[in-house]
DRENFIFI-655613 format. One line per field, with one value per residue (C-alpha): z, x, y; residue in three letters. Coordinates in Angstrom, 1 decimal, padded with zeros to 4 digits, m for minus. Layout:
N
z = c(Z/...)
x = c(X/...)
y = c(Y/...)
residuo = c(ALA/...)
// end
This chain:
276
z = c(m052.1/m052.6/m053.3/m055.1/m055.6/m058.9/m059.8/m062.9/m066.0/m068.5/m071.4/m070.9/m071.7/m072.2/m068.9/m067.2/m068.6/m067.6/m064.0/m063.9/m064.9/m062.3/m059.5/m060.9/m060.9/m060.7/m061.6/m059.8/m056.4/m056.5/m056.5/m058.1/m056.8/m059.6/m058.5/m061.7/m064.9/m066.5/m070.0/m072.2/m073.2/m073.6/m076.8/m075.4/m073.9/m075.7/m074.7/m071.0/m070.8/m072.5/m070.1/m067.1/m068.4/m069.0/m065.5/m063.6/m061.0/m059.9/m059.8/m057.6/m059.6/m058.8/m061.6/m062.5/m064.4/m067.6/m067.3/m066.8/m069.7/m072.0/m071.1/m072.0/m075.3/m076.2/m075.8/m077.9/m075.0/m075.5/m078.2/m077.6/m076.4/m078.4/m076.3/m076.1/m077.4/m077.4/m081.1/m081.1/m078.1/m079.5/m082.8/m081.3/m081.8/m078.0/m077.1/m075.7/m073.5/m072.2/m071.4/m069.8/m067.5/m066.8/m066.0/m063.4/m061.4/m058.0/m057.2/m053.9/m052.5/m048.9/m047.6/m044.0/m043.8/m046.7/m048.5/m052.2/m054.4/m057.6/m056.4/m052.8/m050.0/m048.7/m045.1/m043.7/m044.9/m042.7/m044.3/m044.0/m045.4/m048.3/m049.3/m049.0/m051.1/m053.7/m053.9/m054.7/m057.8/m058.7/m058.6/m061.0/m063.3/m063.3/m063.7/m066.9/m066.9/m066.7/m069.6/m067.5/m065.0/m067.7/m069.5/m066.4/m064.8/m066.0/m064.1/m061.2/m059.0/m056.2/m054.7/m051.1/m049.5/m047.8/m046.6/m047.9/m051.5/m053.8/m057.3/m059.9/m057.8/m055.1/m057.5/m059.4/m056.1/m055.0/m058.4/m058.6/m055.1/m055.7/m059.3/m059.6/m056.1/m055.4/m053.2/m051.1/m048.3/m044.6/m045.0/m048.0/m050.8/m053.9/m056.6/m059.9/m062.0/m060.0/m061.1/m059.9/m057.1/m053.4/m053.2/m055.8/m054.2/m054.2/m050.9/m048.9/m050.2/m049.1/m050.3/m049.4/m047.2/m045.2/m044.0/m040.2/m038.5/m041.8/m040.9/m042.7/m041.2/m039.3/m042.4/m044.8/m048.1/m051.4/m054.4/m057.6/m060.0/m059.0/m061.0/m060.0/m056.3/m057.1/m054.8/m051.2/m048.4/m045.3/m042.2/m043.6/m047.0/m050.1/m053.4/m056.3/m059.5/m060.5/m064.0/m066.2/m069.1/m068.8/m068.9/m065.2/m063.7/m063.1/m059.5/m057.6/m053.8/m051.9/m049.5/m047.0/m046.7/m048.3/m050.5/m053.7/m057.2/m060.2/m063.9/m066.4/m068.9/m072.2/m075.6/m077.2/m074.9/m076.4/m078.9/m082.5/m084.0/m087.5/m090.1/m091.6)
x = c(m009.2/m006.4/m006.7/m004.0/m003.8/m002.2/m000.5/m001.2/m001.7/m002.1/m002.9/000.1/m001.9/001.0/002.6/m000.8/m001.3/002.2/001.5/m001.7/000.1/002.9/000.4/m001.6/m004.8/m007.9/m011.0/m013.2/m011.7/m009.3/m009.9/m008.0/m008.0/m006.9/m005.7/m006.8/m005.3/m006.3/m005.9/m004.0/m000.4/000.3/m000.7/m003.4/m006.0/m008.8/m007.6/m007.2/m010.6/m012.2/m010.5/m011.7/m015.2/m015.2/m013.8/m015.7/m017.0/m013.4/m012.5/m012.6/m011.5/m011.0/m010.9/m007.6/m007.0/m006.3/m009.6/m011.5/m009.6/m010.7/m014.3/m013.9/m012.1/m014.8/m017.5/m015.5/m015.2/m011.4/m009.1/m006.8/m003.3/m000.2/000.7/m002.8/m003.4/m007.2/m007.9/m008.5/m010.8/m012.8/m013.2/m014.2/m017.8/m018.1/m016.7/m019.9/m020.4/m016.8/m016.9/m020.3/m018.9/m015.8/m017.9/m019.7/m016.6/m015.9/m013.3/m012.4/m012.8/m012.9/m012.6/m012.4/m008.6/m007.8/m008.7/m007.8/m007.6/m005.7/m003.8/m004.4/m006.6/m006.4/m005.1/m008.5/m010.4/m011.0/m011.9/m015.6/m015.5/m013.3/m015.7/m018.7/m017.0/m016.0/m019.7/m020.6/m018.5/m019.7/m023.3/m022.4/m020.6/m023.4/m026.3/m028.2/m026.5/m022.9/m021.8/m022.2/m019.7/m017.2/m017.4/m016.4/m014.1/m010.8/m009.1/m006.6/m008.9/m009.8/m006.5/m007.7/m010.6/m013.5/m016.5/m018.7/m017.6/m020.6/m021.4/m018.8/m016.0/m016.6/m016.7/m013.6/m011.7/m012.6/m011.8/m008.4/m007.4/m008.3/m007.0/m004.1/m002.7/001.0/002.1/000.5/001.2/000.7/m002.7/m003.6/m003.1/m002.5/000.2/m000.2/002.9/005.4/005.8/009.3/011.1/010.9/014.3/013.1/009.8/009.5/010.0/006.8/005.3/005.4/003.9/000.2/000.8/003.5/001.3/001.5/m001.7/m003.3/m006.8/m006.3/m002.9/m004.1/m005.8/m004.0/m004.1/m003.3/m002.7/m000.8/m000.4/003.1/005.5/008.6/007.8/008.2/007.2/006.5/005.5/005.5/003.4/m000.2/001.1/001.3/002.3/002.1/002.8/006.2/006.3/005.6/004.7/008.1/010.1/009.7/007.7/004.1/003.5/000.9/000.7/m001.0/m003.2/m003.2/000.5/001.8/004.1/005.1/005.1/006.5/007.0/009.1/007.6/006.8/008.0/004.7/003.0/004.9/002.9/004.0/005.2/003.8/006.2/005.2)
y = c(m044.8/m042.4/m038.7/m036.7/m033.0/m032.0/m028.7/m026.5/m028.7/m025.8/m028.1/m030.4/m033.5/m036.0/m035.1/m035.3/m038.8/m039.8/m038.6/m040.5/m043.6/m043.0/m042.7/m045.6/m043.6/m045.8/m043.8/m046.3/m045.6/m042.7/m038.9/m036.0/m032.4/m030.1/m026.6/m024.8/m023.6/m026.9/m025.4/m022.9/m022.6/m026.3/m028.0/m030.3/m028.0/m029.7/m033.2/m032.2/m030.7/m033.7/m036.0/m034.0/m033.8/m037.6/m038.3/m035.5/m037.9/m038.5/m034.8/m031.8/m028.7/m025.0/m022.4/m020.7/m017.4/m019.3/m021.2/m018.0/m016.4/m019.3/m018.5/m014.8/m015.5/m018.0/m015.4/m012.9/m010.4/m010.3/m011.5/m014.4/m013.6/m014.4/m017.4/m018.9/m022.4/m022.4/m022.7/m026.5/m026.2/m023.3/m025.1/m028.5/m029.8/m030.3/m026.9/m025.5/m028.6/m028.5/m024.8/m025.0/m027.7/m025.5/m022.5/m024.4/m025.3/m023.6/m020.9/m022.6/m026.0/m027.2/m030.7/m031.9/m031.2/m028.9/m025.7/m025.6/m022.5/m021.6/m018.6/m017.5/m016.0/m012.5/m012.3/m011.0/m014.0/m017.0/m020.4/m020.0/m016.5/m017.5/m020.3/m017.9/m015.3/m017.9/m018.9/m015.3/m015.4/m018.9/m017.7/m014.9/m017.3/m019.9/m017.4/m016.7/m013.3/m014.7/m012.6/m009.5/m010.8/m012.0/m008.7/m006.8/m009.4/m008.0/m005.2/m004.6/m002.6/m002.6/m003.8/m004.1/m005.9/m004.1/m005.9/m003.2/m003.7/m004.4/m005.3/m006.1/m004.5/m007.0/m010.0/m008.8/m008.4/m012.0/m013.4/m011.6/m012.8/m016.4/m016.7/m014.1/m013.4/m014.0/m011.2/m008.5/m006.1/m006.9/m005.2/m007.3/m004.8/m006.9/m006.5/m008.4/m007.7/m009.7/m013.4/m014.0/m015.9/m015.2/m013.4/m010.8/m009.8/m006.0/m004.1/m003.8/m007.0/m010.6/m013.9/m013.9/m017.0/m015.3/m012.4/m012.3/m013.4/m014.5/m015.7/m019.1/m019.7/m022.8/m024.3/m026.6/m024.7/m026.3/m023.9/m023.4/m020.4/m019.4/m021.5/m019.6/m020.4/m024.1/m026.9/m025.8/m028.0/m025.9/m026.0/m025.7/m024.4/m026.7/m025.0/m027.5/m025.5/m026.7/m025.2/m028.2/m025.9/m024.2/m027.4/m028.2/m031.0/m031.9/m032.6/m034.7/m034.8/m037.6/m035.7/m038.5/m039.0/m035.7/m037.8/m036.1/m037.8/m035.9/m036.5/m034.5/m032.2/m033.8/m032.5/m033.2/m030.7/m027.8/m025.8/m026.2/m022.9/m022.5/m021.2/m017.9)
residuo = c(UNK/UNK/UNK/UNK/UNK/UNK/UNK/UNK/UNK/UNK/UNK/UNK/UNK/UNK/UNK/UNK/UNK/UNK/UNK/UNK/UNK/UNK/UNK/UNK/UNK/UNK/UNK/UNK/UNK/UNK/UNK/UNK/UNK/UNK/UNK/UNK/UNK/UNK/UNK/UNK/UNK/UNK/UNK/UNK/UNK/UNK/UNK/UNK/UNK/UNK/UNK/UNK/UNK/UNK/UNK/UNK/UNK/UNK/UNK/UNK/UNK/UNK/UNK/UNK/UNK/UNK/UNK/UNK/UNK/UNK/UNK/UNK/UNK/UNK/UNK/UNK/UNK/UNK/UNK/UNK/UNK/UNK/UNK/UNK/UNK/UNK/UNK/UNK/UNK/UNK/UNK/UNK/UNK/UNK/UNK/UNK/UNK/UNK/UNK/UNK/UNK/UNK/UNK/UNK/UNK/UNK/UNK/UNK/UNK/UNK/UNK/UNK/UNK/UNK/UNK/UNK/UNK/UNK/UNK/UNK/UNK/UNK/UNK/UNK/UNK/UNK/UNK/UNK/UNK/UNK/UNK/UNK/UNK/UNK/UNK/UNK/UNK/UNK/UNK/UNK/UNK/UNK/UNK/UNK/UNK/UNK/UNK/UNK/UNK/UNK/UNK/UNK/UNK/UNK/UNK/UNK/UNK/UNK/UNK/UNK/UNK/UNK/UNK/UNK/UNK/UNK/UNK/UNK/UNK/UNK/UNK/UNK/UNK/UNK/UNK/UNK/UNK/UNK/UNK/UNK/UNK/UNK/UNK/UNK/UNK/UNK/UNK/UNK/UNK/UNK/UNK/UNK/UNK/UNK/UNK/UNK/UNK/UNK/UNK/UNK/UNK/UNK/UNK/UNK/UNK/UNK/UNK/UNK/UNK/UNK/UNK/UNK/UNK/UNK/UNK/UNK/UNK/UNK/UNK/UNK/UNK/UNK/UNK/UNK/UNK/UNK/UNK/UNK/UNK/UNK/UNK/UNK/UNK/UNK/UNK/UNK/UNK/UNK/UNK/UNK/UNK/UNK/UNK/UNK/UNK/UNK/UNK/UNK/UNK/UNK/UNK/UNK/UNK/UNK/UNK/UNK/UNK/UNK/UNK/UNK/UNK/UNK/UNK/UNK/UNK/UNK/UNK/UNK/UNK/UNK/UNK/UNK/UNK/UNK/UNK/UNK)
// end
């Protein structure tokens, strides 16, 4: 059995299938770890989600910000954004089944040797705490009152973690860190506007994984979300979002050997612009 971790797919179904062919994925014996943002922006969100649902026994998935956004849009809590490509999914006969499955996926995943999250972990959180905090959000998402959480999920505050946070502020803080975090201060204060390259990080901030004495620094962490960061394989840090959606590559990492396999973006994954 081989396990591969795969970076942000974002609805790039054709590139995803090409990558599965390249790694010779065998659903009877292999496993995939998907770092979130399965859907949205590429043209094949429905196809990607259907594939994942059909092969769920071969997958470990964490939720990304685009996955959560799809849930919010589907419930009519917010309108779709200009660049969203969710129409086919939302109109599909199996939409409710697919989104119910998506809503029941975790925010963070832990194996014997790795932690996986879509965006990042705050420096104060050790591995056990991170998984426990993720489960708090998962419980809210999977409860009968999940609409309350989704309705209040969006927002950029609070920006810093305090153990005594309660209610929706606590859940939003955990969600923002695990699905939106790229940079923060040494004290863990988050900033959400920056999406650029390492050389352009604003003064006073640093990548979350470079914070000195980060509590998860001895854990192998796999994540995505930051396409401008590109492929990173540092000590205990594995960033796999290589911007397939933006014309980059889709990346898989063999978690046993750390070998990288990539495919180019596929032209059929780009959304068709309708003429006015």
